[in-house]
Residue, then its C-alpha position, 0 to 999 in steps of 0.5 A: x552201656x552193657x554191664x555183664x553183672x546185669x546180664x542173664x546167663x543166656x545173654x552172657x553166654x552169647x556175649x562170650x560166643x561173640x568174643x571167641x568168634x571175633x575176626x582177630x582170631x581168624x586174622x591171627x591165623x592168616x598172619x601166622x601163616x604168612x610169617x611161617x612162609x616168609x612172605x613179603x613185607x607187603x603181604x605182611x603189612x596187608x594182613x596186619x592192616x586187617x589184624x589191627x582193625x580187628x584188634x580195634x573192633x575187639x577193644x570196642x566190645x570190651x571198653x565198657x568193662x571198667x570194673x577191676x577184673x579181680x573183684x569177687x574172685x577167690x584171692x587164694x585161687x591160683x588163677x586169681x594170683x596169676x591174674x593179679x601178677x598180670x594186672x599189676x604188670x599192666x598197671x605199672x607199665x600202662x601210660x594211657x588212660x581209658x579215654x586216651x585208649x578209646x580215642x586212639x582206636x578212633x585214630x585220634x590222639x588227645x593232647x594229654x596222650x603224645x603220639x608214640x615215637x615208634x612207627x610200625x610202618x618204619x620198623x626195620x624188617x627184623x624188628x617188624x617181624x619180631x613185633x608180629x611174632x610177639x603179637x601172635x604169641x600173646x596170651x589172648x590167643x591161648x585164653x581164647x581157646x580155653x574159653x571156647x572149650x568151656x562154651x562148647x561144654x556145659x561150664x557153669x556161670x562161675x567158670x565162664x565168669x572167671x574165663x571172661x576175666x582172664x580173656x579181658x586181662x589177656x586183651x589188656x596185655x595185647x593192648x599194652x604191647x601195642x601202646x608204644x607204637x604208632x600205627x595209622x592204617x590210612x597213612x600215605x592215602x590221599x584224602x579228599x578236601x571235604x573228608x579232611x574238613x570233616x575229620x578236623x571237625x570231628x577231632x575238634x568236637x571230640x577234644x572239646x568233650x562233646x558226646x560220642x556215640x557207640x556203634x550200638x547207639x548208631x544202629x538203634x538210631x537207624x532201626x528207629x527211622 
């Protein structure tokens, strides 16, 4: 599992470039344009499917980072004080554990993590549009622009490190916004019996605590064949 504290400056720079070029930022622009042009619910739902999938992909890149993002920062700096307020808000309102959030991204709810009552697919038009606007206005998209500027310039490792922590906390705020909503991108689609049985087997295996594999480990396995 990657640890940014052990990354060389070159690798860290490359990792940050991967984050700022994540697909969610392109999807956000498309979704924003659809909202601005008052497109149909069907068109919005089609693009939100992409947005949510890209959000899950971004989460999988950040789930390895488990240290307190405030560690090592100047406690008197204004940026640190802002991050502390945001982090305190996240921790005070978060209802899920890291493990539960990881499983949610795989479309699985652990028994300790009851499914949220609000279903995005069933929201009335006004509430659905408002949720999308709230998501598109998240600080993650502002922080991403600042990080992109730093990467394009000759920013120091220290500045990039602080910017990454801001990016991480902003992602957590986006994650928190979605926490009270249930969203199943496959809902309403037919699943053949063999695939359904495989899903049940995987679900049972995960709930039993069997080891899971990251995409990186899967790719390495294929590369070694």
